[in-house]
C-alpha positions in Angstrom: 34.5 16.2 17.9 37.4 14.1 18.8 39.4 11.7 16.3 37.8 8.9 18.5 34.3 10.2 18.3 34.5 10.7 14.6 36.0 7.2 13.8 32.9 5.9 16.0 30.6 8.0 13.8 32.0 6.8 10.6 32.0 3.2 12.2 28.3 3.6 13.1 27.4 4.6 9.6 29.5 1.7 7.8 27.8 -0.7 10.3 24.1 0.7 9.6 24.5 1.1 5.9 25.7 -2.6 5.9 22.5 -3.8 7.6 20.3 -1.8 5.4 21.7 -3.1 2.5 21.7 -6.4 3.9 17.8 -6.0 4.8 17.2 -4.9 1.2 19.0 -7.6 -0.4 16.8 -10.1 1.5 14.0 -8.5 0.6 14.8 -7.9 -2.9 14.2 -4.0 -2.6 16.3 -1.8 -4.7 17.9 0.9 -1.9 19.3 3.7 -4.5 17.8 2.9 -8.0 14.6 2.3 -9.4 12.9 -0.7 -9.6 12.2 -0.4 -13.2 14.8 -2.2 -15.7 15.1 0.9 -18.0 16.0 3.2 -14.4 18.3 0.4 -13.5 20.2 0.5 -16.7 20.2 4.2 -16.6 21.6 4.1 -12.9 19.4 7.2 -12.1 19.3 7.5 -8.2 15.7 8.1 -6.5 16.5 11.0 -4.4 13.5 13.2 -3.4 13.0 16.3 -1.3 12.0 13.5 2.1 15.2 11.9 1.3 17.4 15.5 1.8 15.4 16.3 4.7 16.0 13.2 6.2 19.7 13.5 5.4 19.6 17.0 7.0 17.6 15.6 10.0 20.2 13.2 10.6 23.2 15.9 10.4 21.5 18.0 12.8 20.8 15.2 15.5 24.3 14.1 15.0 25.9 17.3 15.5 23.5 18.2 18.5 24.0 14.7 20.5 27.2 13.2 18.9 25.5 10.1 18.6 25.6 8.0 15.0 22.6 5.9 15.8 20.3 8.6 17.0 21.3 10.5 13.9 20.5 7.6 11.8 17.3 6.9 13.8 16.4 10.7 13.1 17.0 10.0 9.6 14.9 7.0 9.1 12.3 8.2 11.2 11.8 10.9 8.8 11.1 8.3 5.8 9.3 5.8 7.5 7.5 6.6 10.3 4.9 8.6 8.1 4.6 5.4 6.0 3.9 3.6 9.5 1.8 6.0 10.6 -0.3 6.4 7.5 -3.3 4.1 6.7 -6.6 3.8 5.6 -5.9 4.3 1.9 -6.2 0.4 1.0 -9.5 0.1 2.8 -10.9 3.5 1.5 -9.7 2.1 -1.8 -11.9 -1.2 -1.3 -14.8 0.9 -0.3 -14.5 3.0 -3.2 -14.0 0.3 -5.7 -16.8 -2.3 -4.1 -19.3 1.0 -4.3 -18.2 1.7 -8.0 -18.5 -2.0 -8.9 -22.0 -2.3 -7.3 -23.1 0.8 -9.1 -21.8 -0.5 -12.5 -23.1 -4.0 -11.9 -26.8 -2.6 -11.3 -26.4 -0.3 -14.4 -25.6 -3.6 -16.4 -28.6 -5.1 -15.1 -30.9 -2.3 -15.6 -29.7 -2.1 -18.9 -30.4 -5.9 -19.5 -33.6 -6.1 -18.2 -35.3 -3.0 -20.0 -34.1 -4.2 -23.0 -31.7 -1.4 -24.3 -29.0 -3.5 -24.6 -29.5 -7.0 -26.8 -26.3 -8.8 -25.5 -23.5 -9.0 -23.1 -21.1 -7.2 -25.5 -23.8 -4.4 -26.0 -24.3 -3.8 -22.3 -20.9 -3.5 -21.5 -20.4 -1.0 -24.3 -23.3 1.2 -23.3 -22.3 1.1 -19.6 -19.0 2.8 -20.3 -20.7 6.2 -20.6 -22.1 6.0 -16.9 -19.1 3.8 -15.5 -18.2 5.4 -11.6 -15.0 7.4 -11.6 -13.1 4.8 -9.6 -13.5 2.1 -12.4 -13.9 4.0 -15.4 -10.6 3.5 -16.6 -10.7 -0.1 -16.5 -14.1 -0.5 -17.7 -12.9 1.4 -20.9 -9.8 -1.0 -21.0 -12.5 -3.3 -21.0 -14.6 -2.1 -23.8 -11.5 -1.4 -26.3 -10.3 -5.0 -25.8 -13.5 -6.5 -26.5 -13.1 -6.1 -30.2 -9.7 -7.5 -30.9 -9.5 -10.0 -28.1 -13.2 -11.5 -27.5 -15.5 -10.7 -24.5 -14.1 -13.5 -22.2 -10.4 -12.7 -22.4 -11.3 -8.9 -22.0 -13.4 -9.7 -18.8 -10.4 -11.5 -17.4 -8.1 -9.0 -18.1 -10.7 -6.7 -16.3 -10.7 -8.6 -13.4 -7.0 -8.8 -13.1 -6.6 -5.0 -13.4 -9.4 -4.2 -10.7 -7.6 -7.3 -8.3 -10.6 -7.6 -6.3 -12.9 -10.5 -5.8 -16.0 -9.0 -6.3 -14.8 -8.0 -10.1 -13.9 -11.6 -10.3 -17.7 -12.7 -9.3 -19.1 -10.0 -12.2 -16.7 -11.2 -15.0 -17.3 -15.2 -13.9 -21.3 -14.3 -14.1 -20.6 -12.5 -17.6 -18.5 -15.2 -19.2 -21.0 -17.9 -18.0 -23.8 -15.8 -19.9 -21.5 -15.2 -22.8 -20.8 -18.9 -23.4 -23.9 -20.4 -22.5 -26.4 -17.8 -23.1 -29.8 -18.1 -21.0 -32.0 -16.0 -19.3 -31.9 -14.7 -15.6 -28.5 -12.6 -16.2 -30.1 -9.1 -14.8 -31.5 -10.7 -11.3 -28.0 -12.3 -10.5 -26.6 -8.9 -11.4 -28.8 -7.0 -9.0 -28.3 -9.7 -6.3 -24.5 -9.0 -6.9 -24.9 -5.5 -6.7 -26.8 -5.9 -3.4 -24.1 -8.3 -1.9 -21.4 -5.3 -2.7 -23.5 -2.9 -1.1 -23.5 -4.8 2.2 -20.0 -5.5 1.8 -19.3 -1.7 1.5 -21.0 -1.2 4.8 -19.1 -3.8 6.2 -15.8 -2.8 5.5 -16.6 0.7 6.6 -17.5 -0.5 10.1 -14.3 -2.6 10.0 -12.4 0.5 9.1 -14.1 2.6 11.8 -12.4 0.0 14.5 -9.2 -0.2 12.7 -8.5 3.7 12.8 -8.3 3.1 16.6 -4.8 1.4 16.9 -3.4 3.8 13.9 -4.5 6.8 16.0 -3.2 5.0 18.9 0.3 4.8 17.1 0.2 8.3 16.6 0.0 9.6 20.2 2.4 6.9 20.9 5.0 8.5 18.5 4.2 12.2 19.3 4.7 11.5 23.4 8.0 9.8 22.5 9.4 12.2 20.3 8.5 14.9 22.5 9.8 13.3 25.7 12.9 12.4 23.6 13.7 15.9 22.5 12.9 17.3 25.8 15.7 14.9 27.7 18.1 15.5 24.9 17.7 19.4 25.4 17.3 19.5 29.3 18.4 16.0 30.6 21.8 15.1 29.0 23.3 14.1 32.2 20.6 11.4 32.5 21.4 10.2 29.0 25.3 10.4 29.4 25.5 6.6 29.2 24.2 6.6 25.5 27.7 8.4 24.8 29.7 5.2 24.9 30.0 2.5 22.6 28.1 0.4 24.5 25.5 3.0 25.1 25.1 3.0 21.2 24.3 -0.3 20.8 21.9 -0.2 23.8 20.4 2.6 21.8 20.1 0.8 18.6 18.7 -1.9 20.2 15.9 0.4 21.7 15.2 2.1 18.2 15.1 -1.3 16.9 12.4 -2.6 19.3 10.2 0.6 18.8 10.3 0.4 15.1 9.7 -3.2 15.2 6.6 -2.7 17.7 5.1 0.1 15.5 5.6 -1.9 12.3 3.9 -4.7 13.7 0.7 -2.3 15.1 0.7 -0.9 11.6 0.1 -4.7 10.2 -2.6 -5.4 12.6 -4.7 -2.5 11.4 -3.8 -3.3 7.6 -6.8 -4.9 6.0 -6.3 -8.5 4.8 -5.7 -8.9 1.1 -8.8 -11.1 0.2 -8.0 -14.2 -2.4 -8.8 -14.0 -6.1 -11.7 -16.2 -7.3 -11.2 -16.1 -11.0 -7.8 -17.3 -12.0 -6.7 -18.1 -15.4 -4.9 -21.7 -15.5 -2.9 -20.5 -18.1 -1.6 -17.2 -17.0 2.2 -17.0 -16.3 3.2 -16.5 -12.7 4.8 -13.3 -13.3 1.4 -11.9 -14.8 -0.6 -12.6 -12.2 
C-alpha cells in the first residue's frame, strides 16, 4: 500500500467518522457511550462482540480491496443489516399482548359475573394468580400499586406500562366502574375480550402479508452480497474504476442508496404505532 493510498484511506475514515457523528448528533443518538446518565458519567464505551466483528470485517475488506468506503460499508453492514432485515418482533409482541389482555379481561369478567369477586379491587387481586405470562409483571405491579396509590392511579400506570390502546380501554372501563359503580361490568369486559380476539386475528393476517417484503429484502441482500464478493474475487478488472478517488465517491453513493432503500422497505413492513386512548392530562411530557 503506497503512501497516497494510505492517505486516502485515512481521509476516508475521517470523513466517514464525521458523517456518522453528525447523523448521531442530529438524531440525538450516543455513538460511543451508553444512553443512561450513569453510564455517560462513567464514560464506559459500549463495545460488543458484534462491534468487534464489524471492525474485523472492515479491516479484512480494506486489506483485500484497498477501498476505504468498501471497508466502512462492510463494517456498517455487519451491525445494521441484521437490524434492517429483522422484523416481526413488534407484530408478535402486539399479538401476544392482545391475546394476553383478552384472556385476562375474560378472567375478570368471570370473577365478577360469578360473584367470586365483590369489587373491582378484589377482582384485580384475584386475577393475578391466572394472569397470562405476557402481562403478568404489569398485572403484579397494578395489584401492588392499588394499596398505596388507589385503583384509578394504579390502572392509569398499568395502561402506560402496557402501552397498548386495548389496555387503555380496559383501564377506562374499570376506572369508570370504580368512579360510578353500577351493573354491567362483566358484559362490557366480555365484549372487550371478544374484540381483542378479533384484533389478534387481524394482526396475524396483516403480519403474514408484511413478512413477504422482509423475505424479499433478505433475498436482495444475499444475492447482492454474493454478486459483490464474486466480482471482487474474480472480476477485479471490472471494478477497477472504484480504485480512484472519484470511484470511491461513486461507491459511497451506491452504498448510501442501497442502505436507504433497505431502510425504506423495512419501514414499509413495520407495523404502525397505534395512538394511545387513555392519556393523563397532568402527566409530564417526559413521563408519557
